[in-house]
Structures are given as structure tokens and as C-alpha cells.
C-alpha positions as CSV (number, residue, x, y, z in Angstrom):
1,X,155.4,126.3,131.7
2,X,152.6,128.4,129.9
3,X,154.2,129.7,126.7
4,X,152.5,132.0,124.3
5,X,154.5,132.1,120.8
6,X,154.0,134.3,117.9
7,X,153.1,132.5,114.7
8,X,156.6,132.9,113.4
9,X,158.0,131.6,116.5
10,X,155.8,128.5,116.3
11,X,157.1,128.1,112.9
12,X,160.5,127.9,114.0
13,X,159.7,125.4,116.9
14,X,158.1,123.2,114.0
15,X,161.2,123.3,111.7
16,X,163.2,122.2,115.0
17,X,160.7,119.5,116.0
18,X,161.0,117.9,112.1
19,X,164.8,117.8,112.5
20,X,166.1,120.8,111.0
21,X,169.3,122.4,112.6
22,X,170.0,125.9,113.2
23,X,173.3,127.0,111.3
24,X,175.1,130.3,111.4
25,X,176.8,131.3,108.3
26,X,178.8,134.9,108.7
27,X,176.2,137.0,110.5
28,X,172.9,135.1,109.3
29,X,171.2,132.0,111.0
30,X,169.4,129.1,108.9
31,X,167.4,126.2,109.4
32,X,168.9,123.5,107.7
33,X,167.9,120.0,106.7
34,X,169.6,118.2,103.6
35,X,169.6,120.5,100.9
36,X,166.6,122.7,102.3
37,X,167.6,126.0,103.9
38,X,165.1,128.6,105.5
39,X,166.7,131.8,106.9
40,X,165.8,132.9,110.4
41,X,166.3,136.3,112.1
42,X,168.5,136.4,115.3
43,X,166.0,138.2,117.2
44,X,163.4,135.4,116.6
45,X,166.0,133.0,118.2
46,X,166.8,135.2,121.1
47,X,163.0,135.7,121.9
48,X,162.6,131.8,121.9
49,X,165.8,131.8,124.2
50,X,164.0,134.4,126.5
51,X,160.6,132.2,126.4
52,X,162.2,129.2,127.7
53,X,161.6,127.5,124.2
54,X,165.3,127.3,123.1
55,X,168.6,126.9,124.7
56,X,172.1,127.6,123.9
57,X,174.3,125.1,124.3
58,X,177.9,125.2,125.4
59,X,178.8,124.0,122.2
60,X,177.4,127.1,120.7
61,X,174.4,125.5,119.1
62,X,170.7,126.3,119.8
63,X,168.2,123.3,120.7
64,X,164.5,122.8,122.1
65,X,165.0,123.2,126.1
66,X,164.0,119.7,127.8
67,X,161.2,122.0,129.7
68,X,160.0,123.0,126.3
69,X,159.7,119.5,125.2
70,X,157.8,118.4,128.0
71,X,155.5,121.2,127.6
72,X,154.7,120.2,124.1
73,X,154.3,116.6,124.8
74,X,151.9,117.7,127.5
75,X,149.9,119.9,125.1
76,X,149.6,117.1,122.5
77,X,148.5,114.5,124.9
78,X,144.9,113.4,124.4
79,X,144.3,113.9,128.0
80,X,144.9,117.4,127.8
81,X,143.0,118.2,124.6
82,X,139.9,116.5,126.1
83,X,139.9,119.1,129.1
84,X,140.7,122.0,127.1
85,X,137.9,124.6,126.0
86,X,137.6,126.5,122.9
């Protein structure tokens, strides 16, 4: 899996990786963790689903896809960084 995420999409993934949950309140979506709340646009969530980073569960929740989590682990591994040229 080779994902190119926009800065906004990458920020959204970061929220999820740090323990935020996506909550829908009426027509709006928010990242929520404790008393912290950050609005997220539905089109951003849909774009992340279309790119394979998020999946929509049968319970009606958004979560990081297993494939994407594995992809992130590989990208962060010291072996991968050693072979990547900038």
C-alpha cells in the first residue's frame, strides 16, 4: 500500500493514532478525547476511507484500517528509513 495523504488527512490519522475517537453530533463529526474536541469534515473522512486509511465498521464507527496500521508500522521502522532516500 502506497498512500499519499494531504496534510489535513495526515493530521486526522494522527488524531486517531493518539487515541481520539470520531463522534457524530447531528450532521457534524468531531475527534473527541476526554474534554478535547476537534471538528472534522465528512468529505475528509470519506477521502480517508477511499484511500484505504479508514474503514467504516458494522457498528457505524470509523477506525484506522488494519492495512493502514501495518503500512504505518513499516514506514516508521528503522530498516525502512535506512533505505529511503530524500
